[in-house]
N, C-alpha and C positions, 0 to 999 in steps of 0.2 A: 603701434603693436596691437596685434589682435587679441581678443580675450582667448584664454586657454591655459595650458599647463606648460610652464617653461623650466628648463634645467639650465642654471648658469654656472659655468665653470671658468676659473681664472687661474694661470699658473704664471708665476714670476721666477725668473732666473738672474741671480747676480753675476754679471760677466766677470768680476774680478775674483771672486771666491768660488765660483761655480756651485754655490748653494741655491736650492730653489724651494719654493713654497707653493701650496695650492690652496684654493677655497672653492667649495662647491655648495651650492644651494638650490632648492626647487621652490618655485612659486606659482601659485595659481592667480592669474589676473582676470578679474571680472570685467564684464562689459560696461562700459560708462553709460550706455543706454541713452534714454532721453532725459536724464536726470541732470540738472546743472551740477557740474563738478570742476574742479580746478587741478592741474597737475602739480607735482612737487615744484618747488622753487629751484631753478638750475642756476646757481651763482657761476658766472663765467669771467674768464680772464680776458676774453674778446668776443665781440659780436660783430660780424661783417657780412657783406653780400657773399653768397655761395659761388665759387668759381670752379667749373669743370668737376672733377671727380674728388673734391675735397672730402676730409674726414669730418665728423661732428655736423653734418648736415640736418638741419630742421626746416623743412619746406625750401624757401628761397634764401635762407640765411645760414651762415656757419657759425655754430655756437660752441666756443672751446671751453670746457669745464675749468673751473677753479677749485681743484680738490681741497685746498686748504681752508677755503673761504675767508682768507685774510688779506685784506687790501690795504695797501701802504698809501698814506697821504702823499701826494694830492690825486692819486688815481681814483676814478670813480668806481662805484659798486654797479656790476652789471648783472642783471638777472633776467632770465628767460622762463616763461611759462606758458601753458595751454589752457584754453577755457573750452569745455565741452557742454553740450546740452543746452545751448541758448535757444529761446523761442524765437521764431522767425515769423514775419507777416507773410502775406500773399506774394510779395516781390523778394522773399527769401532775405529780408533785412533784419538784423538783430540790432537791439537798442540795449545797452548795458552801461554800467558805471564801474569804475575801478577805484578802490581806495587802498593806499598803503600807509603803514604806520611802522616807525622804527622806534624801539624802546630799548633803553640801556638796561642790560642784565646786572650791572653792577654800579656802584656809586662812582662819580666823576672824582679823579684825584687831580688836586692842585697842590703840588709840593708835597708836603706831609698831611695835607687836609683832605678829608673825603667829603664831598659835597652831595647831598641828596638830589637827585634829578627826577622830579615826579612827571614832567611832562614828556611827550614824545613828539617827534617830527612827523607829520602826516601831509599828505595830499589826496585830493580826489578830484576825479574828472569824469565826464559823461562822454560816450562815444557810440558810433553805430558802425555796422559793417555787414557785408554780405555772408550768409552762412551760419550754421549752429556751432561750427568749431572755429576758434580764433586762436592765433599765435601772437603773443604779446612779449614785450621786452620794456624794461625800465632801466634807466641809467641814474644813480644817485650820487650827488656830489658828497665828498667827504669832508669838506671844510667845516661844517658845523658839528662834527663828531669828534671824539677824543679817542686816545688808546683805550681799548676794551672790547667786551663782547657785546653784541646787540642782537635783537630779535626783530626780524623783518616779517609783518603780517600783511598779506594781500588779500582784500575781499573784493568779489565780484558780485554785483547785483544786477540780475535781469530785470530791466526796467518794464518789461512787458508782464511778466508774472510775478514780480517783487520777490522771487527767491534770492537767496545769497549763499555763497560758498566761501570758504576761506582756506588759505595755504600759509603754512608759518615755516620759516627757516631762520637760522643763526648764522652770524658772520662776525668778523673781527676787524678792527681797524688798528693799524699800526702807525705810529707817527715817525 
């Protein structure tokens, strides 16, 4: 999406009752510029290679949004995001690290007992790629999680400039 003023309108019609509703809003989107930044986390129901004129295309992949952000075990949590403003070398190569952390928003319930869970699940890795803009996705196994609401935090660090940026989103796990 290019920077500028956008007017977003949506109309929904119930085919059974013939009732409808609408939503309108206006937004001004700023340029990401050369500043390191991260898009919102897009929780997805599926991420697959794009084929033909599919909907929900992000570059070369198809990212189908998961509007409820509620994942049933054993289905994995799929997340897509974009990184902007990475510093590149003379060969247009960017070096960056990605760290994600999952933190429980509520205590873990075991029967009638609530347990404090102070630790979070996290992972960190370093990578490199060509270009200042990168399209990333992660898939998280739900086996170590329980019924409840969780916060996912993704932090990207440009290893050339040492600048960091973070994006946060919430999701639920249903057993």
